[in-house]
C-alpha positions in Angstrom: 144.3 -102.3 23.7 141.0 -104.2 24.1 138.9 -105.9 26.8 139.7 -109.5 27.8 137.2 -112.0 26.5 136.9 -113.7 29.9 137.4 -110.7 32.1 135.7 -107.7 30.3 136.7 -105.4 33.1 140.4 -105.8 32.3 142.1 -103.9 29.5 144.9 -105.9 27.7 147.2 -105.6 24.8 147.5 -109.3 24.2 145.4 -110.4 21.2 145.0 -113.9 19.6 145.1 -113.1 15.9 143.6 -116.6 15.0 140.4 -116.1 17.0 140.6 -112.2 17.2 140.1 -112.1 21.0 141.9 -110.2 23.7 143.4 -112.1 26.7 144.6 -110.7 30.0 147.7 -112.1 31.8 145.5 -114.5 33.8 144.1 -116.0 30.6 147.3 -116.2 28.4 146.9 -119.6 27.0 146.9 -120.8 23.3 143.5 -122.1 22.5 144.6 -124.5 19.7 148.2 -125.6 20.5 147.9 -128.7 18.4 146.6 -126.9 15.3 148.5 -125.0 12.6 148.4 -121.2 13.1 149.9 -118.9 10.5 150.3 -116.2 13.3 152.3 -118.4 15.6 155.8 -117.2 14.6 155.0 -113.7 15.9 152.4 -114.6 18.6 153.4 -113.5 22.2 150.6 -115.6 23.6 152.1 -118.7 22.1 155.6 -118.0 23.4 154.4 -117.1 26.9 152.1 -120.2 27.0 154.9 -122.4 25.7 157.2 -121.2 28.4 154.6 -121.7 31.1 153.3 -125.1 29.9 156.8 -126.6 29.1 156.4 -126.8 25.4 159.2 -127.1 22.9 158.8 -125.9 19.3 156.6 -128.8 18.3 155.2 -130.7 21.2 154.8 -130.9 25.0 157.5 -132.3 27.1 156.3 -135.4 28.8 155.4 -134.6 32.4 156.1 -136.9 35.3 152.9 -138.6 36.5 152.0 -139.4 40.1 149.2 -141.3 41.9 146.7 -139.5 44.1 144.5 -141.7 46.4 141.3 -140.3 47.9 140.0 -141.8 51.1 137.5 -143.0 52.3 136.3 -143.8 48.7 139.7 -145.3 47.8 139.5 -143.7 44.4 142.8 -143.5 42.6 143.9 -141.2 39.8 147.1 -140.2 38.0 147.9 -136.6 37.5 151.0 -134.7 36.2 153.5 -133.2 38.6 152.3 -129.7 39.7 148.6 -130.5 39.3 146.4 -129.3 42.2 144.6 -131.7 44.5 141.4 -130.0 43.3 142.2 -131.0 39.7 142.9 -134.5 40.8 139.6 -134.7 42.7 137.7 -133.6 39.7 139.4 -136.1 37.5 138.7 -138.9 40.1 135.0 -137.8 40.4 135.4 -137.0 44.1 133.1 -134.3 45.3 134.8 -131.3 46.8 133.0 -128.0 47.3 135.2 -125.3 45.7 132.9 -122.2 46.0 135.5 -119.8 44.6 136.3 -122.0 41.5 139.8 -122.8 42.8 141.0 -119.3 43.5 141.9 -120.1 47.2 139.4 -117.5 48.5 136.6 -119.6 50.1 138.5 -122.2 52.2 135.9 -124.9 51.4 138.0 -127.5 49.5 139.6 -129.0 52.6 141.4 -132.3 52.6 143.6 -134.1 55.1 147.1 -135.0 53.8 147.8 -138.6 54.9 151.1 -139.1 53.1 153.1 -138.0 50.1 155.0 -135.0 48.7 153.1 -131.8 48.0 153.7 -128.1 47.6 151.4 -125.9 49.7 150.6 -122.3 49.1 150.2 -120.3 52.4 146.6 -119.6 53.4 144.9 -117.9 56.3 141.7 -119.9 55.7 142.8 -122.9 57.7 142.8 -122.6 61.5 145.9 -123.6 63.6 144.0 -126.7 64.8 143.3 -127.7 61.2 146.9 -127.2 60.2 148.0 -129.3 63.1 145.8 -132.1 61.8 147.4 -131.8 58.3 144.5 -130.1 56.7 145.2 -128.5 53.3 143.2 -126.6 50.7 142.9 -128.8 47.6 143.1 -125.8 45.2 146.3 -124.5 46.9 148.1 -127.8 47.2 150.1 -129.2 44.3 151.3 -132.7 43.7 155.0 -133.4 43.8 154.9 -137.2 44.3 152.5 -140.0 45.1 149.9 -138.7 47.5 147.2 -140.1 49.8 144.5 -137.7 51.1 141.3 -138.1 53.1 138.1 -136.1 52.9 137.3 -134.8 56.4 134.3 -136.3 58.0 132.6 -132.8 58.4 132.5 -132.2 54.7 131.8 -135.7 53.3 128.9 -135.4 50.9 125.8 -136.4 52.7 122.2 -136.7 51.6 120.4 -133.4 51.4 117.4 -132.8 53.7 114.9 -132.3 50.9 111.2 -131.9 51.6 109.1 -134.4 49.7 110.4 -137.8 48.7 108.4 -140.8 47.3 105.1 -141.2 49.1 105.4 -137.8 50.7 105.9 -136.1 47.3 102.9 -138.0 45.8 100.7 -136.9 48.7 101.8 -133.3 48.3 101.3 -133.2 44.5 98.3 -135.4 44.4 95.4 -133.9 42.4 97.4 -131.1 40.8 97.1 -132.7 37.3 93.6 -133.9 36.4 94.2 -135.2 32.8 97.6 -136.9 32.2 98.9 -136.0 28.7 102.5 -137.0 28.3 104.7 -135.9 25.4 105.4 -139.6 24.5 102.2 -141.6 24.6 102.3 -145.4 24.4 99.2 -146.6 22.5 98.2 -150.3 22.4 96.5 -151.5 19.2 94.9 -154.8 18.1 94.9 -154.5 14.3 93.1 -156.6 11.7 95.5 -158.8 9.7 95.7 -158.0 6.0 93.6 -159.9 3.6 93.0 -159.9 -0.2 90.0 -157.7 0.5 92.1 -155.3 2.7 95.6 -155.3 1.2 96.9 -152.0 2.6 100.5 -151.6 3.7 101.7 -152.2 7.2 102.3 -148.5 7.8 98.9 -147.5 6.4 97.3 -150.2 8.6 99.1 -148.8 11.6 98.1 -145.2 10.9 94.5 -146.4 10.5 94.6 -147.9 13.9 96.1 -144.8 15.4 93.5 -142.6 13.8 90.7 -144.6 15.6 92.4 -143.8 18.9 92.1 -140.0 18.1 95.7 -139.5 16.8 96.1 -136.8 14.1 97.9 -139.0 11.5 97.7 -136.2 8.8 100.9 -134.7 10.5 102.5 -138.0 11.5 106.2 -138.5 10.7 108.0 -141.8 10.9 111.7 -142.6 10.6 113.4 -145.1 8.4 114.5 -147.3 11.4 110.8 -147.7 12.5 109.8 -148.7 8.9 112.7 -151.2 8.7 111.5 -152.9 11.9 107.7 -152.6 11.2 107.0 -155.8 9.4 108.4 -158.0 12.2 106.9 -156.0 15.0 103.4 -156.2 13.5 103.5 -160.0 13.0 105.4 -161.2 16.1 102.3 -160.9 18.4 99.6 -161.5 15.8 99.1 -157.8 15.0 99.1 -156.7 18.6 101.5 -153.8 19.0 102.4 -150.9 21.3 103.2 -147.7 19.5 105.2 -144.9 21.0 104.1 -141.5 19.6 105.7 -138.1 20.5 103.4 -135.1 20.2 105.2 -131.8 19.2 103.9 -128.3 18.4 103.4 -128.8 14.7 103.6 -132.6 14.2 103.6 -136.0 15.7 106.2 -138.7 15.2 106.1 -142.5 15.6 109.2 -143.3 17.7 108.9 -147.0 17.9 106.6 -150.0 17.4 107.0 -153.0 19.6 105.1 -156.4 19.5 102.5 -157.1 22.1 100.3 -155.1 24.5 102.0 -156.0 27.8 104.8 -153.4 28.0 106.1 -152.4 31.4 104.7 -149.2 32.9 105.9 -146.1 31.2 107.9 -143.8 33.5 108.7 -140.1 33.5 111.4 -137.9 35.1 110.9 -134.5 36.7 114.4 -133.0 37.2 115.3 -129.8 39.1 118.8 -128.8 38.1 119.7 -126.3 40.7 123.0 -124.4 41.0 123.6 -126.1 44.3 121.6 -129.3 44.2 119.7 -131.6 41.8 116.4 -133.3 42.6 114.9 -136.1 40.6 111.4 -137.5 40.8 110.6 -140.8 39.1 107.0 -140.8 38.1 104.5 -143.5 37.0 103.0 -141.9 33.9 99.8 -143.9 34.2 98.6 -142.4 37.5 101.1 -139.6 38.2 102.4 -141.2 41.4 106.0 -140.4 42.4 107.4 -143.9 42.8 110.9 -142.9 43.8 113.0 -139.7 44.3 116.6 -138.8 44.9 118.6 -135.7 45.5 122.3 -134.7 45.6 124.9 -132.0 45.1 125.4 -130.6 41.7 129.0 -131.7 40.9 129.5 -128.3 39.1 130.0 -126.8 42.5 133.6 -127.8 42.1 133.8 -124.9 39.5 132.2 -122.3 41.8 129.1 -121.7 43.9 127.3 -119.2 41.6 126.4 -119.1 37.9 129.0 -116.4 37.1 131.9 -118.6 38.3 130.4 -121.5 36.3 130.2 -119.3 33.1 133.8 -118.2 33.6 134.9 -121.9 34.0 133.0 -122.7 30.8 134.8 -119.8 29.0 138.2 -121.2 30.0 137.5 -124.9 29.3 134.3 -125.0 27.2 130.8 -126.0 28.4 131.5 -129.7 27.8 133.3 -130.2 31.1 130.4 -128.6 33.1 127.8 -130.5 31.1 129.6 -133.8 32.0 129.5 -132.8 35.7 125.8 -132.0 35.7 125.0 -135.2 33.7 127.0 -137.3 36.1 125.0 -135.9 39.0 121.7 -136.4 37.1 122.4 -139.9 35.9 123.7 -141.0 39.3 120.4 -139.8 40.8 118.4 -141.5 38.1 120.2 -144.8 38.8 119.4 -144.3 42.5 115.7 -143.6 41.8 115.4 -146.6 39.4 117.1 -148.9 41.9 114.6 -147.8 44.6 111.7 -148.5 42.2 113.2 -151.7 40.8 112.7 -150.2 37.3 114.7 -150.0 34.1 116.0 -146.8 32.3 114.4 -148.0 29.1 110.9 -147.5 30.7 111.6 -143.7 30.9 109.8 -142.1 28.0 109.1 -138.5 29.2 111.5 -136.0 30.9 111.0 -132.4 32.0 114.0 -130.4 33.2 113.7 -127.2 35.3 116.7 -125.0 36.0 118.0 -121.5 35.6 119.2 -120.2 32.2 122.8 -120.9 32.9 122.2 -124.4 34.1 120.1 -125.2 31.0 122.8 -123.9 28.7 125.6 -125.8 30.4 123.6 -129.0 30.6 123.0 -128.8 26.8 126.6 -127.8 26.1 125.5 -124.4 24.7 127.8 -121.4 25.0 126.8 -119.4 28.1 129.4 -116.6 28.0 127.0 -113.9 26.7 124.7 -114.3 29.6 127.2 -112.4 31.7 128.0 -109.7 29.1 125.8 -106.7 28.4 123.0 -106.9 27.3 123.0 -110.3 29.1 121.4 -112.4 26.3 121.1 -116.2 26.4 121.7 -118.3 23.3 118.3 -120.1 23.8 115.3 -119.1 25.8 112.8 -121.7 24.6 114.0 -125.1 23.6 112.3 -127.4 21.2 111.3 -130.9 22.5 114.6 -133.0 22.4 115.3 -136.7 22.6 117.1 -138.2 25.6 119.7 -139.8 23.3 120.8 -136.3 22.2 121.2 -135.0 25.7 123.1 -137.9 27.5 120.3 -138.4 30.1 119.9 -142.0 31.2 116.6 -143.0 29.7 115.1 -144.5 26.5 117.2 -142.8 23.8 113.8 -141.8 22.1 112.4 -140.3 25.3 111.0 -136.8 24.9 112.9 -134.1 26.8 111.1 -130.8 27.6 113.3 -128.0 29.1 111.4 -125.3 30.9 111.7 -121.9 29.0 113.1 -118.9 30.8 112.4 -115.2 30.2 115.9 -113.8 30.6 119.6 -114.6 31.2 119.2 -114.4 35.0 115.6 -115.5 35.4 115.1 -119.0 34.1 112.9 -122.0 33.7 113.0 -122.8 37.4 111.0 -119.6 38.1 108.5 -120.4 35.3 108.2 -123.8 36.8 107.6 -122.2 40.2 104.8 -120.1 38.9 103.1 -123.1 37.3 103.0 -124.7 40.8 102.2 -121.5 42.8 99.5 -120.5 40.3 99.2 -116.9 41.4 99.5 -115.7 37.7 96.0 -117.2 37.3 94.6 -115.2 40.3 93.6 -111.7 41.3 95.7 -111.0 44.5 98.9 -109.0 44.0 101.7 -111.4 44.9 105.4 -111.1 45.5 107.2 -114.4 44.8 110.8 -115.0 45.8 113.0 -118.1 45.1 115.6 -117.7 47.8 118.8 -119.1 46.4 122.1 -118.1 44.8 120.4 -115.8 42.3 117.4 -114.6 44.3 114.8 -114.4 41.5 111.7 -112.3 42.2 108.4 -112.1 40.5 105.7 -109.5 41.1 102.2 -109.5 39.7 98.9 -111.4 39.3 96.7 -112.7 36.4 96.9 -109.4 34.6 100.7 -108.7 34.6 104.0 -110.1 35.7 107.4 -108.4 36.4 110.5 -110.2 37.3 114.1 -109.6 38.3 117.2 -111.3 39.7 118.9 -109.7 42.7 122.1 -111.7 42.9 121.8 -112.8 46.5 125.0 -114.8 46.2 125.8 -118.2 47.7 125.8 -117.2 51.4 122.4 -118.8 52.2 123.7 -122.0 50.6 126.8 -122.0 52.8 129.2 -120.3 50.3 131.5 -117.6 51.7 130.8 -118.4 55.3 133.4 -120.1 57.5 131.2 -122.9 58.8 128.4 -122.5 56.3 126.9 -125.6 54.7 123.8 -126.9 53.0 120.8 -128.3 54.8 122.5 -131.7 55.3 122.8 -134.0 58.3 124.8 -132.1 61.0 123.7 -128.6 59.9 122.5 -126.2 62.6 119.0 -125.2 61.3 117.6 -123.3 64.2 119.1 -121.2 66.9 117.8 -119.6 70.1 120.1 -117.6 72.4 119.6 -117.2 76.1 119.4 -113.5 77.0 121.4 -113.9 80.2 124.2 -116.4 79.5 124.2 -115.7 75.7 124.5 -119.5 75.2 122.8 -120.8 72.1 120.2 -123.7 72.0 120.7 -125.5 68.6 118.5 -127.7 66.5 120.5 -130.0 64.3 119.5 -131.7 61.0 119.5 -135.4 61.8 119.8 -134.8 65.6 123.5 -135.4 65.5 126.6 -133.4 66.6 126.8 -130.2 64.5 129.2 -129.9 61.5 128.2 -126.4 60.4 125.4 -123.9 59.8 122.8 -123.9 57.0 121.0 -120.9 55.6 118.0 -120.9 58.0 120.4 -121.4 61.0 122.4 -118.4 59.9 119.3 -116.2 59.7 118.2 -117.3 63.1 121.7 -116.7 64.5 122.1 -113.2 63.2 118.5 -112.3 64.4 119.2 -113.7 67.8 122.6 -111.9 68.1 121.0 -108.6 67.1 118.0 -108.9 69.5 120.3 -110.2 72.4 122.7 -107.3 71.8 125.6 -109.4 70.8 126.1 -107.4 67.6 125.3 -103.8 66.6 123.0 -102.9 63.7 126.1 -102.5 61.6 127.0 -106.1 62.1 130.0 -105.5 64.4 130.3 -107.3 67.7 129.4 -105.4 70.9 131.3 -108.1 73.0 135.0 -108.6 73.1 137.2 -111.7 73.3 137.0 -111.8 77.1 133.4 -113.1 77.0 133.2 -117.0 77.3 131.2 -117.2 74.0 133.7 -115.1 72.1 137.1 -115.8 70.7 139.6 -114.4 68.1 140.3 -116.7 65.2 142.9 -115.6 62.6 142.9 -112.2 64.3 139.1 -111.9 63.7 136.5 -111.6 66.5 133.9 -114.4 66.4 131.0 -115.9 68.3 131.3 -119.5 69.3 128.2 -121.4 68.1 129.4 -124.8 69.4 132.5 -125.7 71.4 134.9 -128.2 70.0 133.8 -131.0 72.4 130.2 -130.5 71.1 131.0 -131.0 67.4 131.8 -134.0 65.3 135.1 -132.4 64.2 136.3 -131.6 67.7 136.7 -128.0 66.7 134.9 -124.8 67.6 132.1 -123.8 65.2 132.3 -120.0 65.0 130.5 -117.1 63.3 132.7 -114.2 62.4 132.1 -110.6 61.4 133.1 -111.6 57.9 130.4 -114.2 57.9 127.9 -111.7 59.2 128.9 -109.2 56.4 128.4 -112.0 53.7 124.8 -112.6 55.0 124.0 -108.9 55.3 125.1 -108.5 51.6 122.8 -111.3 50.6 119.8 -110.2 52.6 120.3 -106.6 51.5 120.2 -107.7 47.8 116.9 -109.5 48.4 115.2 -106.7 50.2 116.5 -104.1 47.7 115.2 -106.3 44.9 111.7 -106.3 46.5 111.7 -102.6 46.9 112.9 -101.6 43.4 110.6 -104.1 41.7 107.6 -102.6 43.6 108.8 -99.1 42.9 109.0 -99.9 39.1 105.4 -100.9 39.2 104.4 -97.8 41.3 103.5 -99.9 44.3 104.8 -100.4 47.9 104.7 -103.2 50.4 101.3 -102.2 51.9 99.7 -103.1 48.6 101.1 -106.6 48.5 98.4 -109.2 49.4 100.7 -112.2 49.8 104.4 -113.2 49.7 105.3 -116.6 48.4 108.7 -118.0 49.5 110.3 -121.0 47.7 113.7 -122.5 47.6 115.9 -125.1 49.2 116.3 -123.7 52.7 113.0 -121.8 52.9 111.3 -124.9 54.4 113.1 -124.2 57.7 112.9 -120.4 57.5 111.5 -118.5 60.5 109.7 -115.6 58.9 109.9 -113.4 62.1 113.6 -113.8 62.2 114.0 -113.1 58.5 112.1 -109.9 59.1 114.3 -109.1 62.1 117.4 -109.0 60.0 115.7 -107.0 57.2 115.6 -109.8 54.6 111.7 -109.9 54.3 109.4 -106.9 54.6 107.8 -106.1 58.0 104.2 -106.8 57.0 101.3 -108.9 58.3 102.9 -112.4 58.9 99.7 -114.1 57.6 100.6 -112.9 54.1 103.7 -115.1 54.0 103.4 -118.6 52.5 106.1 -121.2 52.0 105.7 -123.6 49.0 108.9 -125.7 49.2 110.8 -126.7 46.1 108.4 -125.1 43.6 110.8 -125.8 40.7 110.5 -129.6 41.0 106.8 -129.4 41.6 106.2 -127.3 38.5 108.4 -129.7 36.5 106.3 -132.6 37.7 103.1 -130.8 36.6 104.5 -130.1 33.2 105.7 -133.7 32.9 102.1 -134.9 33.2 100.2 -132.2 31.4 100.4 -130.7 27.9 98.3 -127.8 29.2 101.1 -126.8 31.7 103.8 -127.3 29.1 102.0 -124.8 26.9 101.4 -122.5 29.9 105.2 -122.5 30.6 105.8 -120.8 27.2 103.0 -118.3 27.8 104.3 -117.4 31.3 107.9 -116.9 30.0 106.7 -114.7 27.2 104.4 -112.6 29.4 107.0 -111.6 32.0 108.6 -108.1 31.9 112.2 -108.4 32.9 113.8 -105.6 34.9 117.6 -105.5 34.8 119.1 -104.3 38.1 122.7 -104.5 36.9 123.0 -100.8 35.9 120.3 -99.5 38.2 121.3 -96.6 40.5 118.0 -97.1 42.3 118.9 -100.7 43.1 122.4 -99.7 44.4 120.8 -97.0 46.6 118.3 -99.4 48.1 121.0 -102.1 48.4 123.3 -99.7 50.3 120.4 -98.7 52.6 119.7 -102.3 53.3 123.2 -103.1 54.6 122.2 -102.5 58.2 120.2 -104.7 60.6 117.4 -104.5 59.9 117.8 -101.4 57.7 119.2 -97.8 57.9 115.6 -96.7 58.0 114.3 -98.4 61.1 110.8 -97.0 60.5 110.4 -99.6 57.8 110.6 -102.3 60.5 108.4 -101.1 63.3 108.0 -104.6 64.9 111.7 -105.1 65.3 112.8 -104.0 68.8 116.5 -104.0 69.2 116.8 -101.6 72.1 
């Protein structure tokens, strides 16, 4: 017996002798069916897999193929009989949110069946109204013939409401970087032509010109391709050339020499690769202005909402699939940004990527599986400077790519990037920093010391695991106020349109209002029953009606259930417990904290008072709270322009003391205590009056 390589909590007797790994019943699949294996004649995994996959002794039986058409994009793809609609969507590059990685547990991957033959697994995650409209779950619906499906209007991918685009971003970031020092510098030279009195080689002449500009040519490397093209490049414009030089830790390298001094403006990319969304800033490297910006959903969401599900998906199929998904998202956004700026990808010479440790590994096709196995070690924590051609990013193939370093498996470069922007590690005041997202990373400290941890808040604040949860897109309820008499809610909607769901800030508002207006008990259970006009039972579960069907774009009630409340309570409990334990490890308490910095996607709409009401944030002086927006993209922008900040990133990463909560009994005790509204110990929240 041994532990399954993909599910270490499961004991199994099945072992692959070729790879020497154990596989549980869920994972019984031959890894190399096309390759010779001397163990095959006695391998139970091979025979079970062969039976399940329809293999004969030597090859697969040809499967019947059917067309699947996705409306309204009119994308068409062929898949074998028995493939799920989720698999078809992924193959057709149609975005469908599958929070649970296709396990049928989240109910997010909804499609409308227009025509065709399918086999549907029963599910309680679709309402009677949805079933009447021919809604299906993509992961639980299997192709039996040609099929046409439509993405429901309420879940069509829409542009994220992201703070800071274009001019707005430039104004916000203006002045953060005083001296622009890109990794790849384009140097214009006017060289003296060779003469009989000065007969040095073309390369020596180039190095001499570079030395006059301050370049350290004693450690200058040059590739054979540059040398092959050098003679023509030097003479085409009468010894006027533009030289691209990349500056690394221990050496410099000439990347290219082009004729003339009138090259188009050099551009840079700051990229925030989040678990949920990706943001791209296109930057003029001459003055640091953000000339265009774009944002979109990370296509990896089709493999699960959180990093654990992404890692499991990579273990089953390899990291290449997830890398392609992330690259497709990034490159589409780069194209959008370039189109908005009327620029060309060849102008992009410098790139900085900020993301958590798992996102960085998956993007670079690096094995991430050991991040989720004790002792939770990443393969790489600090990357060397790469070239865009090696990564697949849409830019000049020789463009320099700097990936923000991360201190641990669950605290990554996005947090280091956030600290560069927040800057509290350079200052005296004791600061608590929280990036509110799927992982819930926390940093505590000041200029003298830094401690960090990840509290696994889960995807609820990003809409995962909540019946009508969604990201901060058009149609999301972002603010809620409930009338104390009628218990009717007043809603603020992103885009001022009919509501389609509830985003993280809206859910925090909603739970706070329901608690204070006595709709729910401190344990998260409803005080009201189904007889109240704002209450109903859905799938035998009591729920509060946030918006009636005639008020929504889907003509269906938007409800908030006890299960939804429980998901949010788990998330807020993890964050508060993380604060408490990290402070305790340092011998401190909340009274000693001088400021709390909140960052993250939905934090820009967060009402601090309501977050305190539900016990997510500590009940301290509200003037201590400060919201800094998407600090990850801001820090990436600063590192893009400044060698000083790129060097500082490494120092921050190396100076952090990582505290692992995974086996901490103290964290579990604090987490359990935080699973009430606002807390089991109400004395910790004196300002919250729930009656």
